[in-house]
Every structure is written in C-alpha cells, then in structure tokens.
Residue, then its C-alpha position, 0 to 999 in steps of 0.5 A: x684847677x684842684x692843683x692850683x686851688x691847693x697851692x694857692x690854698x697852701x701859699x696863703x696859709x704860708x703867708x699868715x705870718x707875714x700879714x699880721x704886720x703892717x710892715x710886711x706888704x703884700x700884693x698876691x693877684x690871681x694872675x697865672x704869669x707873672x709878668x707884672x715883676x718882669x720889666x719896669x714897663x709893665x711893673x709901672x703901666x697904667x695897665x698892670x694888674x690890680x688890686x685894691x685899685x692900685x697898681x703892683x708898682x702904686x701898691x709897692x710905692x706906698x709901702x716901700x716908702x711908708x705912705x700906707x700899708x699895703x696888704x692885698x690878696x685877690x680871689x681865687x684864679x680866674x678872677x681878676x680882669x686886669x691880670x694880662x696873662x702873658x707868658x713869659x718868653x725868656x728870647x724877649x729883648x729886655x732893656 
C-alpha cells in the first residue's frame, strides 16, 4: 500500500499545472481497475464510479461541452465505494 500511496502523490504533483486551469478537466478516482473507460457501457452506466456526485460520463460530457468545469480528485485508495474494482480481461468480447 505504501507504493500505491507514493505513486498517487507523485501523480497528483505532476497534475499541479493542469489543475490550475478550468479548461483542463480532471476525474481522478481511486479505483485500481480503470474499467470505467474501457467500454461505452461502463463509461455511461449509472453504476460507473462517481466523484462529486457525477459519473465519469456526465462529468466529462459537462466539461467537454463547456456546461461546467470538472476537476475532482478522489481520496486515497481504497476509499471510493462506487469503484467496482473489476480487473480488465482482454479476452472479453468488446462491441
């Protein structure tokens, strides 16, 4: 866990410049399996990971279409109860 925590801190430090501009969107969750971006089904699902009361699909859509800026960073792993922590299986059929 110490390695994961240190990686997170280094990653967040690297994003310091990006987070100073509202034109840059951030959805940094603490899910260890980033399955929410693998398929459209998980990206847009009501059960996808949530930050700031928004799913990733809603947050990115609002940011991309200039409806609202979105810059949220989750607490340290493991803390987000909306994470499915599903390990990606490259043998699964994708549509």
